[in-house]
C-alpha positions as CSV (number, residue, x, y, z in Angstrom):
1,M,86.8,103.5,114.5
2,A,89.1,100.7,113.7
3,M,92.2,102.7,114.7
4,I,90.7,104.2,117.9
5,G,89.3,100.8,119.1
6,N,92.6,98.9,118.5
7,I,94.8,101.7,119.9
8,A,92.6,101.7,123.1
9,I,93.0,97.9,123.4
10,I,96.8,98.2,123.1
11,L,97.0,101.0,125.7
12,V,94.8,99.4,128.3
13,S,96.7,96.0,127.8
14,K,100.0,97.8,128.4
15,L,99.0,100.2,131.1
16,D,96.6,98.3,133.4
17,P,98.4,95.9,135.8
18,R,95.3,93.6,135.8
19,L,95.8,92.9,132.1
20,Q,99.4,91.7,132.2
21,S,98.6,88.1,131.2
22,P,99.3,86.0,128.0
23,M,95.7,86.5,126.8
24,Y,96.1,90.2,126.6
25,F,99.6,90.0,125.2
26,F,98.2,88.0,122.3
27,L,95.2,90.4,122.1
28,T,97.7,93.3,121.8
29,N,99.4,91.6,118.9
30,L,95.9,91.1,117.2
31,S,95.0,94.7,117.7
32,F,98.4,95.8,116.2
33,L,97.7,93.4,113.2
34,D,94.3,94.9,112.7
35,M,95.7,98.4,112.7
36,C,98.3,97.4,110.0
37,Y,95.6,95.6,108.0
38,T,93.4,98.8,107.9
39,T,96.2,101.2,107.2
40,S,97.6,99.0,104.4
41,I,94.4,99.2,102.3
42,V,91.9,101.9,103.5
43,P,93.9,105.1,102.6
44,Q,94.4,104.0,99.0
45,M,90.8,102.7,98.8
46,L,89.4,106.0,100.0
47,F,91.6,108.0,97.6
48,N,90.4,105.9,94.7
49,L,86.7,106.1,95.8
50,G,87.0,109.9,96.1
51,S,89.0,110.5,92.9
52,S,88.1,110.3,89.2
53,K,91.6,108.8,88.6
54,K,91.3,105.3,90.2
55,T,94.8,104.1,89.7
56,I,97.6,102.6,91.8
57,S,101.2,102.3,90.6
58,Y,102.8,98.9,90.0
59,M,105.2,99.5,93.0
60,G,102.3,100.7,95.2
61,C,100.3,97.6,94.3
62,A,103.3,95.3,95.1
63,V,103.9,96.9,98.5
64,Q,100.2,96.7,99.3
65,L,100.2,93.0,98.2
66,Y,103.1,92.2,100.6
67,F,101.8,94.1,103.6
68,F,98.2,92.8,103.2
69,H,99.2,89.2,103.0
70,I,101.8,89.4,105.8
71,M,99.0,90.7,108.1
72,G,96.5,88.1,106.8
73,G,98.9,85.1,107.2
74,T,100.1,86.2,110.6
75,E,96.5,86.7,111.8
76,C,95.5,83.1,110.7
77,L,98.3,81.7,112.9
78,L,97.8,84.1,115.8
79,L,94.1,83.2,116.2
80,A,95.2,79.5,116.5
81,I,97.7,80.5,119.2
82,M,95.1,82.4,121.1
83,S,92.8,79.4,121.1
84,F,95.6,77.3,122.4
85,D,96.1,79.9,125.2
86,R,92.4,79.6,126.2
87,Y,92.7,75.8,126.1
88,V,95.6,75.8,128.5
89,A,93.9,78.4,130.8
90,I,90.7,76.4,131.1
91,C,91.8,72.8,130.7
92,R,95.2,73.0,132.5
93,P,94.7,75.9,134.9
94,L,97.3,74.6,137.5
95,H,100.0,74.5,134.8
96,Y,99.0,77.7,133.0
97,T,101.7,80.0,134.3
98,L,104.3,77.3,133.8
99,I,103.3,76.5,130.2
100,M,102.4,80.0,129.0
101,N,105.4,81.9,130.5
102,Q,106.7,85.1,129.1
103,H,109.5,83.3,127.1
104,I,107.1,80.9,125.5
105,C,104.6,83.7,124.6
106,I,107.3,85.8,122.9
107,L,108.6,82.7,121.1
108,L,105.1,81.8,119.8
109,V,104.4,85.3,118.6
110,S,107.8,85.4,116.9
111,I,107.0,82.1,115.1
112,V,103.6,83.4,114.1
113,W,105.1,86.6,112.6
114,L,107.8,84.7,110.8
115,G,105.3,82.3,109.4
116,G,103.1,85.2,108.1
117,I,106.1,86.9,106.5
118,T,107.4,83.7,104.9
119,Y,104.0,83.0,103.3
120,A,103.5,86.5,102.0
121,V,107.0,87.0,100.6
122,S,107.0,83.6,98.8
123,E,103.4,83.7,97.5
124,A,103.4,87.4,96.5
125,T,106.8,87.1,94.8
126,V,105.6,84.2,92.7
127,T,102.4,86.0,91.8
128,L,104.2,89.2,90.7
129,Q,106.3,87.2,88.3
130,L,103.2,86.4,86.2
131,P,103.1,88.4,82.9
132,L,100.7,91.3,82.5
133,C,99.4,92.3,79.1
134,G,97.1,95.0,77.7
135,V,95.3,97.5,79.9
136,N,95.7,96.2,83.4
137,K,92.4,96.8,85.2
138,L,91.8,95.3,88.6
139,D,88.1,95.0,89.3
140,H,88.8,95.2,93.0
141,L,89.4,97.5,95.9
142,V,92.9,96.1,96.9
143,C,95.8,94.3,95.3
144,E,95.2,90.7,96.3
145,I,96.8,87.5,95.1
146,P,93.7,85.7,93.7
147,V,92.6,88.8,91.8
148,L,96.1,89.4,90.4
149,I,96.3,85.7,89.3
150,K,92.9,86.1,87.5
151,T,94.1,89.3,85.8
152,A,97.4,88.0,84.6
153,C,98.1,86.4,81.2
154,G,99.6,83.1,80.3
155,E,99.6,79.8,82.1
156,K,98.3,80.2,85.7
157,K,97.4,76.6,86.8
158,V,100.6,76.2,88.8
159,N,100.0,79.5,90.6
160,E,96.4,78.5,91.4
161,L,97.4,75.1,92.7
162,T,100.3,76.5,94.8
163,L,97.9,79.1,96.3
164,S,95.4,76.4,97.2
165,V,97.9,74.1,98.8
166,V,99.5,76.9,100.8
167,C,96.2,78.2,102.0
168,I,95.1,74.8,103.1
169,F,98.1,74.8,105.5
170,L,97.5,78.4,106.5
171,L,93.7,78.4,106.8
172,A,92.3,74.9,107.1
173,I,94.9,73.4,109.5
174,P,94.9,76.3,112.0
175,L,91.0,76.3,111.9
176,C,91.0,72.6,112.7
177,L,93.3,73.2,115.6
178,I,91.0,76.0,116.9
179,L,87.9,73.8,116.6
180,A,89.7,71.0,118.4
181,S,90.8,73.4,121.2
182,Y,87.3,74.6,121.7
183,A,85.8,71.1,121.6
184,S,88.1,70.3,124.6
185,I,87.3,73.6,126.2
186,G,83.5,73.0,125.9
187,H,83.9,69.6,127.5
188,A,85.9,71.0,130.4
189,V,83.5,73.9,130.9
190,L,80.5,71.7,131.0
191,K,82.1,69.7,133.8
192,M,82.7,72.9,136.0
193,K,80.6,73.0,139.1
194,S,80.7,76.8,139.5
195,S,78.1,78.6,137.3
196,A,80.1,81.8,137.6
197,G,83.2,80.0,136.3
198,R,81.2,78.5,133.4
199,K,79.8,81.9,132.5
200,K,83.2,83.6,132.6
201,A,84.8,80.9,130.5
202,F,82.0,80.9,127.9
203,G,82.2,84.7,127.8
204,T,85.9,84.8,127.0
205,C,85.8,81.9,124.5
206,S,82.7,83.2,122.7
207,S,84.4,86.5,122.0
208,H,87.4,84.7,120.5
209,L,85.2,82.3,118.5
210,T,83.3,85.2,117.0
211,V,86.5,86.9,115.9
212,V,87.6,83.5,114.4
213,F,84.5,83.1,112.3
214,L,84.5,86.7,111.2
215,F,88.0,86.3,109.9
216,Y,88.2,82.7,108.7
217,G,84.7,82.7,107.0
218,P,85.5,85.3,104.3
219,A,89.1,84.2,104.0
220,I,88.2,80.6,103.2
221,C,85.6,81.7,100.7
222,M,88.2,83.8,98.9
223,Y,91.3,81.7,99.1
224,L,90.2,78.0,99.1
225,Q,88.7,78.2,95.6
226,P,90.4,78.6,92.2
227,P,90.9,82.3,91.3
228,S,89.3,81.6,87.9
229,S,86.0,80.7,89.6
230,I,85.8,83.9,91.7
231,T,82.7,86.0,90.8
232,R,82.9,89.7,89.9
233,D,81.8,91.3,93.2
234,Q,82.9,88.6,95.6
235,P,86.5,89.9,96.1
236,K,85.3,93.4,96.9
237,F,82.8,92.2,99.6
238,M,85.4,89.9,101.1
239,A,88.1,92.5,101.2
240,L,85.8,95.0,102.9
241,F,84.8,92.4,105.4
242,Y,88.2,91.1,106.6
243,G,90.1,94.4,105.8
244,V,87.6,96.9,107.3
245,V,84.7,95.3,109.1
246,T,86.6,92.7,111.2
247,P,89.3,95.1,112.5
248,T,86.6,97.6,113.5
249,A,84.5,95.0,115.2
250,N,87.3,93.1,117.1
251,P,87.8,95.7,119.8
252,F,84.1,95.9,120.6
253,I,83.8,92.1,120.6
254,Y,86.6,91.8,123.1
255,T,85.4,94.6,125.4
256,L,81.6,94.3,125.5
257,R,81.6,91.0,127.4
258,N,84.9,91.5,129.4
259,K,84.6,93.3,132.7
260,D,88.3,93.6,133.2
261,V,88.8,95.4,129.8
262,K,85.8,97.7,130.4
263,G,87.1,98.6,133.8
264,A,90.6,99.3,132.4
265,L,89.0,101.5,129.6
266,G,87.1,103.4,132.3
267,N,90.3,104.0,134.3
268,L,92.1,105.1,131.1
């Protein structure tokens, strides 16, 4: 369902001439991220759930660690860019095409991907340098930084502190920017005289806000607390949520209240 929904979003955004706008350019990137998210963890998860030998090689775990956190870091920043796009579209409509031109959109997406890759490579590399000892059992469904820190031996306080500081910049600051954007949007929408315009603006923004809370809620619960304080089943629930549930739900959230996308899907 996650793959079909996100592939459909990418196809209609590329093929339908009515959807050639910055909003759908960013949505295409989000759908691609969600596909990568799902494919980086679900195949191994399904293999382990259906097999008596529930193992992953050290190299396989390291590769999954890098991919999973590249996608997660990039999505944190991309959702902030998408909220900025909605802010410009609603609060600065006459300057929208000038501000969000194709060059700027490509530049913003490039910065977002570079930021996600930088976070993942630096944080995952530091985590993989922690010593492992004894029988290494991960009580989890995916190789994830907080769980690996909790499993490792030796002194881990520096790793925990570094992860917390990095995640404040990657989670808390983008979330504050998103909330500030939507506070301005809400103020602008309430001043609109057209009820149809208000309804359309609220419909588009509520879809994006739903996606933001589905992604940021579990991520904040998982990454903005010390790994040593994480409970036994919390990582599994969180990983299933932002690795499986959210990528599956996003295409439906963006299509159910969007007439343009529903029309484009019908044509496709």
